[in-house]
Structures are given as C-alpha cells and as structure tokens.
CHARMM-style PDB file with segment names, atoms N, HN, CA, C and O in Angstrom:
ATOM      1  N   MET     1       0.396  -7.409  27.237  1.00  0.00      PROA
ATOM      2  CA  MET     1       0.329  -6.041  27.683  1.00  0.00      PROA
ATOM      3  C   MET     1       0.570  -5.484  26.122  1.00  0.00      PROA
ATOM      4  O   MET     1       1.254  -5.976  25.223  1.00  0.00      PROA
ATOM      5  N   LYS     2      -0.404  -4.046  26.143  1.00  0.00      PROA
ATOM      6  HN  LYS     2      -0.959  -3.646  26.872  1.00  0.00      PROA
ATOM      7  CA  LYS     2      -0.139  -3.569  24.309  1.00  0.00      PROA
ATOM      8  C   LYS     2       0.221  -2.321  24.807  1.00  0.00      PROA
ATOM      9  O   LYS     2      -0.433  -1.791  25.705  1.00  0.00      PROA
ATOM     10  N   LYS     3       1.057  -1.880  24.381  1.00  0.00      PROA
ATOM     11  HN  LYS     3       1.588  -2.311  23.651  1.00  0.00      PROA
ATOM     12  CA  LYS     3       1.399  -0.693  24.070  1.00  0.00      PROA
ATOM     13  C   LYS     3       1.833   0.211  22.752  1.00  0.00      PROA
ATOM     14  O   LYS     3       2.288  -0.247  21.703  1.00  0.00      PROA
ATOM     15  N   ILE     4       1.640   1.296  22.988  1.00  0.00      PROA
ATOM     16  HN  ILE     4       1.271   1.668  23.839  1.00  0.00      PROA
ATOM     17  CA  ILE     4       1.460   1.907  21.296  1.00  0.00      PROA
ATOM     18  C   ILE     4       2.714   3.285  21.814  1.00  0.00      PROA
ATOM     19  O   ILE     4       3.050   3.871  22.843  1.00  0.00      PROA
ATOM     20  N   PHE     5       3.072   3.275  20.303  1.00  0.00      PROA
ATOM     21  HN  PHE     5       2.800   2.800  19.467  1.00  0.00      PROA
ATOM     22  CA  PHE     5       4.574   3.932  20.024  1.00  0.00      PROA
ATOM     23  C   PHE     5       4.142   4.748  18.689  1.00  0.00      PROA
ATOM     24  O   PHE     5       3.277   4.679  17.816  1.00  0.00      PROA
ATOM     25  N   ILE     6       5.421   5.686  19.094  1.00  0.00      PROA
ATOM     26  HN  ILE     6       6.124   5.741  19.804  1.00  0.00      PROA
ATOM     27  CA  ILE     6       5.463   7.157  17.724  1.00  0.00      PROA
ATOM     28  C   ILE     6       6.844   6.411  17.539  1.00  0.00      PROA
ATOM     29  O   ILE     6       7.661   6.034  18.380  1.00  0.00      PROA
ATOM     30  N   LEU     7       6.833   6.283  15.573  1.00  0.00      PROA
ATOM     31  HN  LEU     7       6.170   6.589  14.890  1.00  0.00      PROA
ATOM     32  CA  LEU     7       8.387   6.295  15.861  1.00  0.00      PROA
ATOM     33  C   LEU     7       8.264   7.134  15.068  1.00  0.00      PROA
ATOM     34  O   LEU     7       7.600   7.111  14.031  1.00  0.00      PROA
ATOM     35  N   GLU     8       9.281   8.441  15.756  1.00  0.00      PROA
ATOM     36  HN  GLU     8       9.820   8.460  16.598  1.00  0.00      PROA
ATOM     37  CA  GLU     8      10.147   9.852  15.007  1.00  0.00      PROA
ATOM     38  C   GLU     8      10.578   9.461  13.792  1.00  0.00      PROA
ATOM     39  O   GLU     8      11.060   8.331  13.715  1.00  0.00      PROA
ATOM     40  N   ASN     9      10.515  10.173  12.763  1.00  0.00      PROA
ATOM     41  HN  ASN     9      10.124  11.091  12.826  1.00  0.00      PROA
ATOM     42  CA  ASN     9      11.873  10.351  11.906  1.00  0.00      PROA
ATOM     43  C   ASN     9      11.704   9.041  10.605  1.00  0.00      PROA
ATOM     44  O   ASN     9      12.541   8.669   9.783  1.00  0.00      PROA
ATOM     45  N   LEU    10      10.000   8.474  10.878  1.00  0.00      PROA
ATOM     46  HN  LEU    10       9.320   8.775  11.546  1.00  0.00      PROA
ATOM     47  CA  LEU    10       9.898   7.229   9.888  1.00  0.00      PROA
ATOM     48  C   LEU    10       9.407   7.619   8.655  1.00  0.00      PROA
ATOM     49  O   LEU    10       8.267   8.016   8.415  1.00  0.00      PROA
ATOM     50  N   ASP    11      10.997   7.385   7.332  1.00  0.00      PROA
ATOM     51  HN  ASP    11      11.923   7.062   7.527  1.00  0.00      PROA
ATOM     52  CA  ASP    11      10.674   7.978   6.039  1.00  0.00      PROA
ATOM     53  C   ASP    11      10.440   7.172   5.185  1.00  0.00      PROA
ATOM     54  O   ASP    11       9.924   7.660   4.179  1.00  0.00      PROA
ATOM     55  N   CYS    12      10.682   5.670   5.165  1.00  0.00      PROA
ATOM     56  HN  CYS    12      11.100   5.274   5.981  1.00  0.00      PROA
ATOM     57  CA  CYS    12      10.472   4.887   4.190  1.00  0.00      PROA
ATOM     58  C   CYS    12       9.525   3.898   4.597  1.00  0.00      PROA
ATOM     59  O   CYS    12       9.401   3.304   5.668  1.00  0.00      PROA
ATOM     60  N   ALA    13       8.847   3.837   3.468  1.00  0.00      PROA
ATOM     61  HN  ALA    13       8.948   4.320   2.598  1.00  0.00      PROA
ATOM     62  CA  ALA    13       7.477   3.023   3.918  1.00  0.00      PROA
ATOM     63  C   ALA    13       8.257   1.625   3.462  1.00  0.00      PROA
ATOM     64  O   ALA    13       7.723   0.740   4.131  1.00  0.00      PROA
ATOM     65  N   ASN    14       8.946   1.231   2.897  1.00  0.00      PROA
ATOM     66  HN  ASN    14       9.380   1.950   2.354  1.00  0.00      PROA
ATOM     67  CA  ASN    14       9.492  -0.631   2.592  1.00  0.00      PROA
ATOM     68  C   ASN    14      10.331  -0.366   3.647  1.00  0.00      PROA
ATOM     69  O   ASN    14       9.840  -1.217   4.389  1.00  0.00      PROA
ATOM     70  N   CYS    15      11.450   0.268   4.506  1.00  0.00      PROA
ATOM     71  HN  CYS    15      11.849   0.959   3.903  1.00  0.00      PROA
ATOM     72  CA  CYS    15      11.761  -0.053   6.120  1.00  0.00      PROA
ATOM     73  C   CYS    15      10.621  -0.156   6.941  1.00  0.00      PROA
ATOM     74  O   CYS    15      10.659  -1.206   7.582  1.00  0.00      PROA
ATOM     75  N   ALA    16       9.651   0.505   7.164  1.00  0.00      PROA
ATOM     76  HN  ALA    16       9.620   1.358   6.642  1.00  0.00      PROA
ATOM     77  CA  ALA    16       8.919   0.268   7.847  1.00  0.00      PROA
ATOM     78  C   ALA    16       7.890  -0.829   7.617  1.00  0.00      PROA
ATOM     79  O   ALA    16       7.004  -0.714   8.464  1.00  0.00      PROA
ATOM     80  N   SER    17       7.631  -2.035   6.642  1.00  0.00      PROA
ATOM     81  HN  SER    17       8.350  -2.128   5.954  1.00  0.00      PROA
ATOM     82  CA  SER    17       7.289  -3.123   6.529  1.00  0.00      PROA
ATOM     83  C   SER    17       8.809  -3.680   6.785  1.00  0.00      PROA
ATOM     84  O   SER    17       8.713  -4.237   7.879  1.00  0.00      PROA
ATOM     85  N   LYS    18      10.256  -3.826   6.306  1.00  0.00      PROA
ATOM     86  HN  LYS    18      10.334  -3.374   5.417  1.00  0.00      PROA
ATOM     87  CA  LYS    18      10.882  -4.720   7.439  1.00  0.00      PROA
ATOM     88  C   LYS    18      11.149  -5.121   8.688  1.00  0.00      PROA
ATOM     89  O   LYS    18      11.544  -6.231   9.044  1.00  0.00      PROA
ATOM     90  N   ILE    19      10.848  -3.879   9.546  1.00  0.00      PROA
ATOM     91  HN  ILE    19      10.527  -2.977   9.257  1.00  0.00      PROA
ATOM     92  CA  ILE    19      10.814  -3.452  10.239  1.00  0.00      PROA
ATOM     93  C   ILE    19       9.880  -4.489  11.356  1.00  0.00      PROA
ATOM     94  O   ILE    19      10.306  -5.021  12.381  1.00  0.00      PROA
ATOM     95  N   GLU    20       8.373  -4.572  10.727  1.00  0.00      PROA
ATOM     96  HN  GLU    20       8.028  -4.140   9.894  1.00  0.00      PROA
ATOM     97  CA  GLU    20       7.388  -5.499  11.382  1.00  0.00      PROA
ATOM     98  C   GLU    20       7.435  -6.509  11.169  1.00  0.00      PROA
ATOM     99  O   GLU    20       7.130  -7.409  11.952  1.00  0.00      PROA
ATOM    100  N   THR    21       7.904  -6.660   9.848  1.00  0.00      PROA
ATOM    101  HN  THR    21       8.153  -5.929   9.212  1.00  0.00      PROA
ATOM    102  CA  THR    21       8.402  -8.115   9.205  1.00  0.00      PROA
ATOM    103  C   THR    21       9.253  -9.079  10.392  1.00  0.00      PROA
ATOM    104  O   THR    21       9.114 -10.236  10.789  1.00  0.00      PROA
ATOM    105  N   ALA    22      10.198  -7.957  10.724  1.00  0.00      PROA
ATOM    106  HN  ALA    22      10.311  -7.018  10.401  1.00  0.00      PROA
ATOM    107  CA  ALA    22      11.132  -8.641  11.522  1.00  0.00      PROA
ATOM    108  C   ALA    22      10.947  -8.933  12.889  1.00  0.00      PROA
ATOM    109  O   ALA    22      11.500  -9.851  13.495  1.00  0.00      PROA
ATOM    110  N   ILE    23      10.171  -8.138  13.338  1.00  0.00      PROA
ATOM    111  HN  ILE    23       9.723  -7.392  12.846  1.00  0.00      PROA
ATOM    112  CA  ILE    23       9.367  -8.054  15.457  1.00  0.00      PROA
ATOM    113  C   ILE    23       9.092  -9.266  14.954  1.00  0.00      PROA
ATOM    114  O   ILE    23       9.627 -10.328  15.274  1.00  0.00      PROA
ATOM    115  N   LYS    24       7.642  -8.959  13.590  1.00  0.00      PROA
ATOM    116  HN  LYS    24       7.208  -8.096  13.331  1.00  0.00      PROA
ATOM    117  CA  LYS    24       6.826 -10.617  14.155  1.00  0.00      PROA
ATOM    118  C   LYS    24       7.288 -11.639  14.282  1.00  0.00      PROA
ATOM    119  O   LYS    24       6.599 -12.579  14.679  1.00  0.00      PROA
ATOM    120  N   LYS    25       9.157 -11.839  13.859  1.00  0.00      PROA
ATOM    121  HN  LYS    25       9.717 -11.075  13.536  1.00  0.00      PROA
ATOM    122  CA  LYS    25       9.592 -13.074  13.789  1.00  0.00      PROA
ATOM    123  C   LYS    25      10.152 -13.298  15.352  1.00  0.00      PROA
ATOM    124  O   LYS    25      10.670 -14.349  15.730  1.00  0.00      PROA
ATOM    125  N   MET    26      10.011 -12.473  15.935  1.00  0.00      PROA
ATOM    126  HN  MET    26       9.590 -11.620  15.628  1.00  0.00      PROA
ATOM    127  CA  MET    26      10.131 -12.471  17.489  1.00  0.00      PROA
ATOM    128  C   MET    26       9.551 -13.385  18.406  1.00  0.00      PROA
ATOM    129  O   MET    26       8.372 -13.160  18.681  1.00  0.00      PROA
ATOM    130  N   ASP    27      10.200 -14.558  19.053  1.00  0.00      PROA
ATOM    131  HN  ASP    27      11.158 -14.741  18.829  1.00  0.00      PROA
ATOM    132  CA  ASP    27       8.648 -15.720  19.913  1.00  0.00      PROA
ATOM    133  C   ASP    27       7.864 -15.398  20.779  1.00  0.00      PROA
ATOM    134  O   ASP    27       6.883 -16.057  21.125  1.00  0.00      PROA
ATOM    135  N   ASP    28       8.370 -13.891  21.412  1.00  0.00      PROA
ATOM    136  HN  ASP    28       9.166 -13.356  21.131  1.00  0.00      PROA
ATOM    137  CA  ASP    28       7.580 -13.034  22.734  1.00  0.00      PROA
ATOM    138  C   ASP    28       6.587 -12.253  22.204  1.00  0.00      PROA
ATOM    139  O   ASP    28       6.120 -11.721  23.211  1.00  0.00      PROA
ATOM    140  N   VAL    29       5.867 -11.780  21.114  1.00  0.00      PROA
ATOM    141  HN  VAL    29       6.246 -12.212  20.295  1.00  0.00      PROA
ATOM    142  CA  VAL    29       5.457 -10.698  20.212  1.00  0.00      PROA
ATOM    143  C   VAL    29       4.405 -11.482  20.053  1.00  0.00      PROA
ATOM    144  O   VAL    29       4.564 -12.553  19.468  1.00  0.00      PROA
ATOM    145  N   GLU    30       2.966 -11.058  20.599  1.00  0.00      PROA
ATOM    146  HN  GLU    30       2.836 -10.187  21.073  1.00  0.00      PROA
ATOM    147  CA  GLU    30       1.975 -11.308  20.063  1.00  0.00      PROA
ATOM    148  C   GLU    30       1.502 -10.821  18.985  1.00  0.00      PROA
ATOM    149  O   GLU    30       1.330 -11.579  18.030  1.00  0.00      PROA
ATOM    150  N   HSD    31       1.244  -9.712  18.903  1.00  0.00      PROA
ATOM    151  HN  HSD    31       1.383  -9.096  19.678  1.00  0.00      PROA
ATOM    152  CA  HSD    31       1.047  -8.464  17.807  1.00  0.00      PROA
ATOM    153  C   HSD    31       1.901  -7.527  17.250  1.00  0.00      PROA
ATOM    154  O   HSD    31       2.593  -6.944  18.084  1.00  0.00      PROA
ATOM    155  N   ILE    32       2.109  -7.112  15.774  1.00  0.00      PROA
ATOM    156  HN  ILE    32       1.546  -7.586  15.096  1.00  0.00      PROA
ATOM    157  CA  ILE    32       2.714  -6.152  16.064  1.00  0.00      PROA
ATOM    158  C   ILE    32       1.952  -5.053  14.537  1.00  0.00      PROA
ATOM    159  O   ILE    32       1.655  -5.621  13.486  1.00  0.00      PROA
ATOM    160  N   SER    33       1.817  -4.007  14.658  1.00  0.00      PROA
ATOM    161  HN  SER    33       2.058  -3.545  15.512  1.00  0.00      PROA
ATOM    162  CA  SER    33       1.450  -3.678  13.711  1.00  0.00      PROA
ATOM    163  C   SER    33       2.315  -2.253  12.996  1.00  0.00      PROA
ATOM    164  O   SER    33       2.322  -1.526  13.990  1.00  0.00      PROA
ATOM    165  N   ILE    34       2.921  -1.565  12.057  1.00  0.00      PROA
ATOM    166  HN  ILE    34       2.915  -2.155  11.250  1.00  0.00      PROA
ATOM    167  CA  ILE    34       3.314  -0.079  11.993  1.00  0.00      PROA
ATOM    168  C   ILE    34       2.714  -0.234  11.138  1.00  0.00      PROA
ATOM    169  O   ILE    34       2.624  -1.237  10.431  1.00  0.00      PROA
ATOM    170  N   SER    35       1.927   1.272  11.026  1.00  0.00      PROA
ATOM    171  HN  SER    35       2.000   2.087  11.600  1.00  0.00      PROA
ATOM    172  CA  SER    35       1.402   2.645  10.134  1.00  0.00      PROA
ATOM    173  C   SER    35       2.457   3.783   9.957  1.00  0.00      PROA
ATOM    174  O   SER    35       2.825   4.715  10.672  1.00  0.00      PROA
ATOM    175  N   PHE    36       2.862   3.236   8.461  1.00  0.00      PROA
ATOM    176  HN  PHE    36       2.563   2.479   7.880  1.00  0.00      PROA
ATOM    177  CA  PHE    36       3.492   4.348   8.047  1.00  0.00      PROA
ATOM    178  C   PHE    36       3.076   6.009   8.154  1.00  0.00      PROA
ATOM    179  O   PHE    36       3.690   6.888   8.759  1.00  0.00      PROA
ATOM    180  N   MET    37       1.738   6.135   7.306  1.00  0.00      PROA
ATOM    181  HN  MET    37       1.238   5.421   6.815  1.00  0.00      PROA
ATOM    182  CA  MET    37       1.157   7.220   7.405  1.00  0.00      PROA
ATOM    183  C   MET    37       0.701   7.752   8.254  1.00  0.00      PROA
ATOM    184  O   MET    37       0.160   8.840   8.058  1.00  0.00      PROA
ATOM    185  N   THR    38       0.751   7.169   9.545  1.00  0.00      PROA
ATOM    186  HN  THR    38       1.190   6.285   9.704  1.00  0.00      PROA
ATOM    187  CA  THR    38       1.139   7.833  11.341  1.00  0.00      PROA
ATOM    188  C   THR    38       1.948   7.469  12.233  1.00  0.00      PROA
ATOM    189  O   THR    38       2.085   7.750  13.423  1.00  0.00      PROA
ATOM    190  N   SER    39       2.455   6.828  11.540  1.00  0.00      PROA
ATOM    191  HN  SER    39       2.344   6.600  10.573  1.00  0.00      PROA
ATOM    192  CA  SER    39       3.774   7.209  12.174  1.00  0.00      PROA
ATOM    193  C   SER    39       3.724   5.691  13.504  1.00  0.00      PROA
ATOM    194  O   SER    39       4.692   5.698  14.264  1.00  0.00      PROA
ATOM    195  N   LYS    40       3.293   5.209  13.598  1.00  0.00      PROA
ATOM    196  HN  LYS    40       2.506   5.203  12.981  1.00  0.00      PROA
ATOM    197  CA  LYS    40       2.366   4.242  15.183  1.00  0.00      PROA
ATOM    198  C   LYS    40       2.713   3.344  14.818  1.00  0.00      PROA
ATOM    199  O   LYS    40       2.513   3.042  13.642  1.00  0.00      PROA
ATOM    200  N   MET    41       3.357   2.561  15.638  1.00  0.00      PROA
ATOM    201  HN  MET    41       3.520   2.807  16.594  1.00  0.00      PROA
ATOM    202  CA  MET    41       3.359   1.104  16.548  1.00  0.00      PROA
ATOM    203  C   MET    41       2.618   0.712  17.411  1.00  0.00      PROA
ATOM    204  O   MET    41       2.621   1.266  18.510  1.00  0.00      PROA
ATOM    205  N   ILE    42       1.648  -0.532  17.084  1.00  0.00      PROA
ATOM    206  HN  ILE    42       1.646  -0.982  16.191  1.00  0.00      PROA
ATOM    207  CA  ILE    42       0.896  -1.287  18.331  1.00  0.00      PROA
ATOM    208  C   ILE    42       1.644  -2.299  18.541  1.00  0.00      PROA
ATOM    209  O   ILE    42       1.391  -3.252  17.804  1.00  0.00      PROA
ATOM    210  N   LEU    43       2.524  -2.456  19.321  1.00  0.00      PROA
ATOM    211  HN  LEU    43       2.729  -1.682  19.921  1.00  0.00      PROA
ATOM    212  CA  LEU    43       3.142  -3.699  20.129  1.00  0.00      PROA
ATOM    213  C   LEU    43       2.203  -4.233  21.112  1.00  0.00      PROA
ATOM    214  O   LEU    43       1.672  -3.565  22.000  1.00  0.00      PROA
ATOM    215  N   LYS    44       1.993  -5.767  20.847  1.00  0.00      PROA
ATOM    216  HN  LYS    44       2.424  -6.309  20.126  1.00  0.00      PROA
ATOM    217  CA  LYS    44       1.554  -6.550  22.659  1.00  0.00      PROA
ATOM    218  C   LYS    44       1.926  -7.784  22.231  1.00  0.00      PROA
ATOM    219  O   LYS    44       1.837  -8.387  21.162  1.00  0.00      PROA
ATOM    220  N   ALA    45       2.463  -8.075  23.553  1.00  0.00      PROA
ATOM    221  HN  ALA    45       2.535  -7.585  24.421  1.00  0.00      PROA
ATOM    222  CA  ALA    45       3.552  -9.245  24.175  1.00  0.00      PROA
ATOM    223  C   ALA    45       2.839  -9.093  25.925  1.00  0.00      PROA
ATOM    224  O   ALA    45       2.204  -8.199  26.483  1.00  0.00      PROA
ATOM    225  N   ASP    46       3.351 -10.496  26.379  1.00  0.00      PROA
ATOM    226  HN  ASP    46       3.867 -11.222  25.926  1.00  0.00      PROA
ATOM    227  CA  ASP    46       3.372 -10.664  28.171  1.00  0.00      PROA
ATOM    228  C   ASP    46       4.047  -9.370  28.729  1.00  0.00      PROA
ATOM    229  O   ASP    46       5.156  -8.848  28.613  1.00  0.00      PROA
ATOM    230  N   ASP    47       3.019  -9.118  29.313  1.00  0.00      PROA
ATOM    231  HN  ASP    47       2.118  -9.542  29.408  1.00  0.00      PROA
ATOM    232  CA  ASP    47       3.416  -8.449  30.554  1.00  0.00      PROA
ATOM    233  C   ASP    47       5.122  -8.660  31.379  1.00  0.00      PROA
ATOM    234  O   ASP    47       5.911  -7.812  31.796  1.00  0.00      PROA
ATOM    235  N   ASP    48       5.192 -10.291  31.351  1.00  0.00      PROA
ATOM    236  HN  ASP    48       4.551 -10.980  31.013  1.00  0.00      PROA
ATOM    237  CA  ASP    48       6.457 -10.244  31.782  1.00  0.00      PROA
ATOM    238  C   ASP    48       7.619 -10.209  30.866  1.00  0.00      PROA
ATOM    239  O   ASP    48       8.817 -10.387  31.088  1.00  0.00      PROA
ATOM    240  N   LYS    49       6.967  -9.934  29.778  1.00  0.00      PROA
ATOM    241  HN  LYS    49       5.995  -9.789  29.597  1.00  0.00      PROA
ATOM    242  CA  LYS    49       8.243  -9.865  28.941  1.00  0.00      PROA
ATOM    243  C   LYS    49       8.000  -8.871  27.386  1.00  0.00      PROA
ATOM    244  O   LYS    49       8.077  -8.915  26.158  1.00  0.00      PROA
ATOM    245  N   ILE    50       7.645  -7.962  28.619  1.00  0.00      PROA
ATOM    246  HN  ILE    50       7.583  -7.927  29.616  1.00  0.00      PROA
ATOM    247  CA  ILE    50       7.161  -6.567  27.247  1.00  0.00      PROA
ATOM    248  C   ILE    50       8.759  -5.656  27.342  1.00  0.00      PROA
ATOM    249  O   ILE    50       9.222  -5.271  26.268  1.00  0.00      PROA
ATOM    250  N   ASP    51       9.371  -5.415  28.356  1.00  0.00      PROA
ATOM    251  HN  ASP    51       8.995  -5.728  29.229  1.00  0.00      PROA
ATOM    252  CA  ASP    51      10.619  -4.658  28.556  1.00  0.00      PROA
ATOM    253  C   ASP    51      11.860  -5.528  27.919  1.00  0.00      PROA
ATOM    254  O   ASP    51      12.958  -5.045  27.642  1.00  0.00      PROA
ATOM    255  N   GLY    52      11.597  -6.476  27.795  1.00  0.00      PROA
ATOM    256  HN  GLY    52      10.706  -6.868  28.020  1.00  0.00      PROA
ATOM    257  CA  GLY    52      12.777  -6.889  26.871  1.00  0.00      PROA
ATOM    258  C   GLY    52      12.212  -7.333  25.392  1.00  0.00      PROA
ATOM    259  O   GLY    52      13.003  -7.768  24.554  1.00  0.00      PROA
ATOM    260  N   VAL    53      10.806  -7.205  25.108  1.00  0.00      PROA
ATOM    261  HN  VAL    53      10.164  -6.852  25.788  1.00  0.00      PROA
ATOM    262  CA  VAL    53      10.474  -7.137  23.613  1.00  0.00      PROA
ATOM    263  C   VAL    53      10.949  -5.730  23.377  1.00  0.00      PROA
ATOM    264  O   VAL    53      11.580  -5.348  22.391  1.00  0.00      PROA
ATOM    265  N   ILE    54      10.554  -4.984  24.439  1.00  0.00      PROA
ATOM    266  HN  ILE    54      10.041  -5.294  25.240  1.00  0.00      PROA
ATOM    267  CA  ILE    54      10.778  -3.712  23.657  1.00  0.00      PROA
ATOM    268  C   ILE    54      12.270  -3.364  23.321  1.00  0.00      PROA
ATOM    269  O   ILE    54      12.545  -3.232  22.128  1.00  0.00      PROA
ATOM    270  N   THR    55      12.980  -3.248  23.988  1.00  0.00      PROA
ATOM    271  HN  THR    55      12.757  -3.355  24.957  1.00  0.00      PROA
ATOM    272  CA  THR    55      14.797  -3.540  23.891  1.00  0.00      PROA
ATOM    273  C   THR    55      14.721  -3.729  22.638  1.00  0.00      PROA
ATOM    274  O   THR    55      15.025  -2.780  21.915  1.00  0.00      PROA
ATOM    275  N   GLU    56      14.190  -5.314  21.872  1.00  0.00      PROA
ATOM    276  HN  GLU    56      13.943  -6.085  22.459  1.00  0.00      PROA
ATOM    277  CA  GLU    56      14.704  -5.659  20.988  1.00  0.00      PROA
ATOM    278  C   GLU    56      14.065  -4.637  19.710  1.00  0.00      PROA
ATOM    279  O   GLU    56      14.628  -4.351  18.654  1.00  0.00      PROA
ATOM    280  N   CYS    57      13.306  -4.394  19.978  1.00  0.00      PROA
ATOM    281  HN  CYS    57      12.849  -4.627  20.837  1.00  0.00      PROA
ATOM    282  CA  CYS    57      12.419  -3.949  18.786  1.00  0.00      PROA
ATOM    283  C   CYS    57      12.736  -2.521  18.394  1.00  0.00      PROA
ATOM    284  O   CYS    57      12.563  -1.973  17.305  1.00  0.00      PROA
ATOM    285  N   LYS    58      13.411  -1.871  19.904  1.00  0.00      PROA
ATOM    286  HN  LYS    58      13.551  -2.316  20.789  1.00  0.00      PROA
ATOM    287  CA  LYS    58      14.199  -0.821  19.240  1.00  0.00      PROA
ATOM    288  C   LYS    58      15.577  -1.198  18.691  1.00  0.00      PROA
ATOM    289  O   LYS    58      15.740  -0.626  17.613  1.00  0.00      PROA
ATOM    290  N   LYS    59      16.983  -2.202  19.150  1.00  0.00      PROA
ATOM    291  HN  LYS    59      16.851  -2.666  20.026  1.00  0.00      PROA
ATOM    292  CA  LYS    59      17.340  -2.460  17.844  1.00  0.00      PROA
ATOM    293  C   LYS    59      17.401  -3.056  16.543  1.00  0.00      PROA
ATOM    294  O   LYS    59      18.343  -3.168  15.758  1.00  0.00      PROA
ATOM    295  N   ILE    60      15.878  -3.514  16.456  1.00  0.00      PROA
ATOM    296  HN  ILE    60      15.113  -3.423  17.094  1.00  0.00      PROA
ATOM    297  CA  ILE    60      15.736  -3.579  15.010  1.00  0.00      PROA
ATOM    298  C   ILE    60      15.219  -2.749  13.943  1.00  0.00      PROA
ATOM    299  O   ILE    60      15.142  -2.964  12.733  1.00  0.00      PROA
ATOM    300  N   ILE    61      14.645  -1.058  15.145  1.00  0.00      PROA
ATOM    301  HN  ILE    61      14.708  -0.884  16.127  1.00  0.00      PROA
ATOM    302  CA  ILE    61      14.256  -0.599  13.770  1.00  0.00      PROA
ATOM    303  C   ILE    61      15.383   0.458  14.002  1.00  0.00      PROA
ATOM    304  O   ILE    61      15.038   1.583  13.641  1.00  0.00      PROA
ATOM    305  N   LYS    62      16.950   0.354  14.640  1.00  0.00      PROA
ATOM    306  HN  LYS    62      17.230  -0.560  14.933  1.00  0.00      PROA
ATOM    307  CA  LYS    62      17.948   0.985  14.249  1.00  0.00      PROA
ATOM    308  C   LYS    62      18.799   0.169  13.184  1.00  0.00      PROA
ATOM    309  O   LYS    62      19.683   0.890  12.720  1.00  0.00      PROA
ATOM    310  N   LYS    63      18.802  -1.047  12.683  1.00  0.00      PROA
ATOM    311  HN  LYS    63      18.084  -1.632  13.059  1.00  0.00      PROA
ATOM    312  CA  LYS    63      19.428  -1.672  12.389  1.00  0.00      PROA
ATOM    313  C   LYS    63      18.292  -0.987  10.996  1.00  0.00      PROA
ATOM    314  O   LYS    63      18.895  -0.213  10.253  1.00  0.00      PROA
ATOM    315  N   TYR    64      17.008  -1.184  10.688  1.00  0.00      PROA
ATOM    316  HN  TYR    64      16.517  -1.812  11.292  1.00  0.00      PROA
ATOM    317  CA  TYR    64      16.550  -0.493   9.513  1.00  0.00      PROA
ATOM    318  C   TYR    64      16.537   1.201   9.013  1.00  0.00      PROA
ATOM    319  O   TYR    64      16.668   1.703   7.897  1.00  0.00      PROA
ATOM    320  N   GLU    65      16.347   1.725  10.179  1.00  0.00      PROA
ATOM    321  HN  GLU    65      16.240   1.317  11.086  1.00  0.00      PROA
ATOM    322  CA  GLU    65      16.147   3.209  10.118  1.00  0.00      PROA
ATOM    323  C   GLU    65      16.626   3.451  11.322  1.00  0.00      PROA
ATOM    324  O   GLU    65      15.881   3.252  12.281  1.00  0.00      PROA
ATOM    325  N   PRO    66      18.294   4.049  11.588  1.00  0.00      PROA
ATOM    326  CA  PRO    66      18.978   4.615  12.346  1.00  0.00      PROA
ATOM    327  C   PRO    66      18.629   5.493  13.167  1.00  0.00      PROA
ATOM    328  O   PRO    66      18.770   5.361  14.383  1.00  0.00      PROA
ATOM    329  N   ASP    67      17.926   6.912  12.379  1.00  0.00      PROA
ATOM    330  HN  ASP    67      17.811   7.020  11.392  1.00  0.00      PROA
ATOM    331  CA  ASP    67      17.366   8.044  13.073  1.00  0.00      PROA
ATOM    332  C   ASP    67      16.331   7.729  13.123  1.00  0.00      PROA
ATOM    333  O   ASP    67      15.753   8.578  12.444  1.00  0.00      PROA
ATOM    334  N   VAL    68      15.271   6.726  13.644  1.00  0.00      PROA
ATOM    335  HN  VAL    68      15.740   6.037  14.195  1.00  0.00      PROA
ATOM    336  CA  VAL    68      14.005   6.663  13.927  1.00  0.00      PROA
ATOM    337  C   VAL    68      14.381   6.767  15.694  1.00  0.00      PROA
ATOM    338  O   VAL    68      15.181   6.099  16.348  1.00  0.00      PROA
ATOM    339  N   VAL    69      13.329   8.033  16.186  1.00  0.00      PROA
ATOM    340  HN  VAL    69      12.678   8.576  15.655  1.00  0.00      PROA
ATOM    341  CA  VAL    69      12.735   7.176  17.442  1.00  0.00      PROA
ATOM    342  C   VAL    69      11.832   6.927  17.957  1.00  0.00      PROA
ATOM    343  O   VAL    69      10.833   7.647  17.935  1.00  0.00      PROA
ATOM    344  N   MET    70      11.959   5.338  18.850  1.00  0.00      PROA
ATOM    345  HN  MET    70      12.770   4.754  18.868  1.00  0.00      PROA
ATOM    346  CA  MET    70      10.694   5.012  19.428  1.00  0.00      PROA
ATOM    347  C   MET    70      10.148   5.801  20.748  1.00  0.00      PROA
ATOM    348  O   MET    70      10.698   5.696  21.845  1.00  0.00      PROA
ATOM    349  N   LYS    71       9.120   6.517  20.529  1.00  0.00      PROA
ATOM    350  HN  LYS    71       8.673   6.602  19.638  1.00  0.00      PROA
ATOM    351  CA  LYS    71       8.264   6.882  21.634  1.00  0.00      PROA
ATOM    352  C   LYS    71       7.473   6.300  22.160  1.00  0.00      PROA
ATOM    353  O   LYS    71       6.978   5.309  21.621  1.00  0.00      PROA
ATOM    354  N   PRO    72       7.144   6.663  23.217  1.00  0.00      PROA
ATOM    355  CA  PRO    72       6.346   6.027  24.232  1.00  0.00      PROA
ATOM    356  C   PRO    72       4.703   7.047  23.778  1.00  0.00      PROA
ATOM    357  O   PRO    72       4.690   8.225  24.137  1.00  0.00      PROA
ATOM    358  N   LYS    73       3.612   6.553  23.114  1.00  0.00      PROA
ATOM    359  HN  LYS    73       3.623   5.596  22.822  1.00  0.00      PROA
ATOM    360  CA  LYS    73       2.619   7.824  22.569  1.00  0.00      PROA
ATOM    361  C   LYS    73       1.752   7.689  24.198  1.00  0.00      PROA
ATOM    362  O   LYS    73       1.458   6.793  24.989  1.00  0.00      PROA
ATOM    363  N   THR    74       1.591   9.149  24.081  1.00  0.00      PROA
ATOM    364  HN  THR    74       1.830   9.877  23.438  1.00  0.00      PROA
ATOM    365  CA  THR    74       0.643   9.511  25.745  1.00  0.00      PROA
ATOM    366  C   THR    74      -0.223  10.574  25.259  1.00  0.00      PROA
ATOM    367  OT1 THR    74      -1.024  11.115  26.021  1.00  0.00      PROA
TER     368      THR     74
END
C-alpha cells in the first residue's frame, strides 16, 4: 500500500535526509522518499503492516524533528 504524507514544519534538509535513511532501514518498508522542497513523504509497505510502519515513522520523525507533524495528504 502506498501512502502520501505532508510533513508540516519540516525545516531542515539534513534532518529530512536522516529521517529518510532511518525509515529505509525498517524491515517492513518497501519504499520511502522524502522531498524537503515539497515537505512530502511517499511511503510504501504491505497492507497488513502499514499501520505499524506509520507508527514507527512518527517516532523516527519526532526523534530528528520534534516539531514536525505527519499528516495524510488529502
């Protein structure tokens, strides 16, 4: 399942890169890309694992950028 999120308050390109690298290391992640310019994150994981992956992504994001809010793109 592919999900797209907006990372509100993302203000550091280096942090975006660190977040992407950390999420890539997760076992259940098939694909991750973060665009600092658009504050967009594209995440792909198995349908049955996506909720757990999203929860872990939020933890990783808070570690590097505590003010960032991960919101589903509508």
